[in-house]
C-alpha positions as CSV (number, residue, x, y, z in Angstrom):
1,M,26.1,23.1,-12.6
2,R,24.6,26.5,-13.8
3,S,24.8,25.3,-17.4
4,W,22.9,22.1,-16.6
5,I,20.2,24.1,-14.8
6,L,19.9,26.5,-17.7
7,A,19.7,23.6,-20.1
8,G,16.9,22.0,-18.1
9,V,14.9,25.3,-17.9
10,G,15.4,25.7,-21.7
11,M,14.1,22.2,-22.4
12,V,11.0,22.9,-20.2
13,L,10.3,26.2,-22.0
14,A,10.9,24.5,-25.4
15,L,8.4,21.8,-24.5
16,G,5.9,24.3,-23.4
17,A,6.3,26.3,-26.6
18,A,6.0,23.2,-28.7
19,G,2.4,22.9,-27.7
20,C,1.0,19.8,-29.4
21,R,4.2,19.0,-31.3
22,A,5.9,15.7,-30.7
23,V,8.0,15.3,-27.6
24,P,11.7,15.1,-28.5
25,E,13.0,11.5,-29.0
26,E,15.4,11.8,-26.0
27,V,12.6,12.8,-23.6
28,H,10.6,9.9,-22.1
29,L,7.3,10.4,-20.3
30,T,5.8,7.9,-17.9
31,R,3.1,7.7,-15.3
32,G,3.9,6.9,-11.7
33,F,3.9,3.2,-10.9
34,A,0.9,3.6,-8.6
35,D,-0.9,6.3,-10.6
36,P,-4.7,5.8,-10.3
37,A,-4.9,5.7,-14.1
38,T,-2.8,2.5,-14.2
39,P,-4.2,-1.0,-13.5
40,Y,-2.2,-1.3,-10.3
41,G,-3.0,2.2,-9.1
42,A,-6.7,1.6,-9.7
43,A,-6.6,-1.7,-7.7
44,L,-4.5,0.0,-4.9
45,A,-7.2,2.7,-4.6
46,R,-10.0,0.0,-4.3
47,Y,-8.2,-1.9,-1.6
48,T,-6.7,0.9,0.5
49,R,-8.5,2.6,3.5
50,Y,-7.5,5.5,5.7
51,A,-8.4,6.2,9.3
52,E,-7.6,8.8,11.9
53,L,-7.7,8.8,15.7
54,Y,-7.8,11.9,17.9
55,N,-8.0,12.8,21.6
56,G,-9.8,16.1,21.5
57,L,-7.8,18.2,19.1
58,D,-4.6,16.1,19.6
59,T,-3.6,13.5,17.0
60,V,-3.2,10.0,18.4
61,A,-2.7,8.1,15.1
62,K,-3.2,8.2,11.4
63,G,-3.2,5.0,9.3
64,W,-3.3,3.7,5.7
65,A,-4.1,0.0,5.3
66,T,-4.0,-1.9,2.0
67,W,-5.6,-5.4,1.7
68,R,-3.3,-7.4,-0.6
69,S,-6.3,-9.2,-2.1
70,P,-5.9,-11.6,-5.0
71,E,-7.0,-8.8,-7.4
72,L,-4.4,-6.4,-6.0
73,R,-1.6,-9.1,-6.2
74,E,-2.4,-9.8,-9.8
75,A,-2.3,-6.1,-10.7
76,L,1.0,-5.7,-8.9
77,V,2.5,-8.7,-10.6
78,E,1.4,-7.6,-14.1
79,S,2.6,-4.1,-13.6
80,S,5.9,-5.3,-12.2
81,I,6.4,-7.6,-15.2
82,A,5.8,-4.7,-17.6
83,A,8.0,-2.2,-15.5
84,Y,11.0,-4.5,-15.3
85,G,10.6,-6.1,-18.8
86,L,10.6,-9.6,-17.4
87,G,10.8,-12.6,-19.7
88,P,8.2,-15.4,-19.8
89,E,10.1,-17.6,-17.3
90,E,10.6,-14.8,-14.7
91,A,7.0,-13.6,-15.2
92,D,5.5,-17.1,-14.7
93,R,7.6,-17.5,-11.5
94,L,6.4,-14.2,-10.1
95,R,2.8,-15.1,-10.8
96,A,3.2,-18.5,-9.2
97,E,4.8,-16.9,-6.1
98,Q,1.9,-14.5,-5.6
99,E,-0.7,-17.2,-6.2
100,R,0.8,-19.4,-3.6
101,A,1.0,-16.5,-1.1
102,A,-2.7,-15.7,-1.7
103,R,-3.6,-19.3,-0.8
104,R,-1.7,-19.3,2.4
105,V,-2.7,-16.2,4.3
106,R,-4.7,-13.0,4.2
107,E,-2.2,-10.1,4.1
108,F,-2.4,-6.4,4.7
109,H,0.1,-3.5,4.4
110,L,-0.2,-0.9,7.1
111,A,1.5,2.5,7.3
112,L,1.0,4.1,10.7
113,Y,1.8,7.6,12.0
114,T,1.8,8.4,15.7
115,P,3.3,11.6,17.3
116,A,4.9,9.5,20.0
117,R,7.5,6.9,18.8
118,D,6.5,4.5,21.7
119,W,3.0,4.2,20.3
120,N,4.2,2.9,17.0
121,D,5.5,-0.6,17.8
122,L,2.9,-3.0,16.6
123,E,5.5,-5.8,16.2
124,S,6.4,-5.6,19.9
125,P,4.8,-8.0,22.4
126,D,4.4,-4.9,24.8
127,T,2.6,-2.7,22.2
128,L,-0.3,-0.7,23.4
129,W,-2.3,-1.9,20.4
130,R,-4.3,-5.0,19.7
131,L,-4.8,-6.0,16.0
132,S,-7.7,-8.1,14.8
133,L,-9.6,-8.8,11.6
134,E,-13.4,-8.8,11.8
135,L,-15.4,-11.0,9.5
136,P,-19.0,-10.2,8.4
137,D,-20.4,-12.7,10.9
138,G,-18.6,-11.0,13.8
139,T,-15.8,-13.5,14.1
140,R,-12.5,-11.8,15.1
141,L,-9.2,-13.2,14.0
142,A,-5.9,-12.5,15.6
143,P,-2.8,-11.9,13.4
144,L,-0.5,-14.8,12.7
145,Q,2.4,-12.4,12.5
146,V,3.1,-8.7,12.5
147,V,6.3,-7.7,10.7
148,H,7.9,-4.3,10.7
149,I,9.1,-3.3,7.2
150,P,12.4,-1.3,7.0
151,K,12.1,1.7,4.7
152,T,13.5,1.2,1.2
153,A,13.1,3.2,-2.0
154,K,10.7,0.6,-3.3
155,V,8.1,0.8,-0.5
156,P,6.8,4.4,-1.3
157,V,6.7,3.5,-5.0
158,E,4.2,0.7,-4.4
159,Y,2.4,2.5,-1.6
160,P,2.5,6.3,-2.2
161,Y,1.0,7.1,1.2
162,V,4.2,6.0,2.9
163,S,6.1,9.0,4.2
164,P,9.2,9.7,6.4
165,W,6.8,10.0,9.4
166,T,5.1,6.6,9.1
167,R,6.2,3.2,10.1
168,E,5.2,0.3,7.9
169,Y,4.1,-3.2,8.7
170,T,3.0,-6.4,7.0
171,L,0.1,-8.1,8.8
172,F,-0.7,-11.8,8.2
173,F,-4.1,-13.3,9.2
174,P,-5.3,-16.8,8.7
175,L,-7.6,-17.8,5.9
176,V,-10.9,-19.3,7.1
177,E,-11.0,-22.8,5.7
178,G,-7.9,-22.0,3.7
179,R,-9.7,-19.7,1.2
180,E,-10.1,-16.0,0.5
181,T,-13.9,-16.1,0.6
182,H,-14.9,-12.9,2.3
183,R,-15.3,-9.6,0.3
184,S,-16.2,-7.5,3.4
185,L,-13.6,-7.2,6.2
186,T,-12.7,-4.8,8.9
187,L,-9.1,-4.4,10.1
188,V,-9.3,-3.2,13.7
189,L,-6.5,-1.5,15.7
190,S,-7.6,-1.0,19.3
191,G,-6.3,-0.3,22.8
192,P,-6.2,2.2,25.6
193,L,-5.4,5.0,23.1
194,G,-8.6,4.3,21.2
195,T,-9.9,2.3,18.2
196,M,-9.3,2.6,14.5
197,R,-11.3,0.7,11.9
198,F,-10.4,0.1,8.3
199,R,-13.5,-1.2,6.6
200,F,-13.1,-3.0,3.3
201,G,-16.0,-4.1,1.1
202,P,-18.0,-3.4,-2.0
203,G,-18.9,0.3,-2.4
204,R,-16.6,1.5,0.3
205,G,-14.3,4.3,-0.6
206,R,-10.9,5.2,0.6
């Protein structure tokens, strides 16, 4: 083990000393899948919002919500095709699956942290929270389904804000007239513990 460690340290020092010289052929460099400099990472930043809720100085909840918009789906598909080296047939099938999904529902990924485990159970009929999606005209839509996502190695790769202390959900809302027509939306998480709002729209930052 010691020899492996020393070899690794030696390689790092050699790379540093090499300066602008070419990286050795056996060393491969890559960006993270969701790095902001990649197409998917840039889309993820545009369609992700963060919100916090406090009771005085005490944390009630922290959340990260991503709107899986048609643009985000497309970026995820193309990045996945490149990452896995998919052939034309598999690539077309993946694109078709995401296009069909975008036509059926409006979907969000939500990672939620709460200090009390009993407060983080959005999929439960007895949850303290109420989820809704607010449209620009004030209409509020109830979710069609709330699904808890078990932790896997893939989830934090696609959503880097996921941590060991968050629980993850997929939220499904209906499309008005069967189309993804609104560019400004607010995901609302409310209840006796307070209210969190994740506002999506042109010009809004994370």
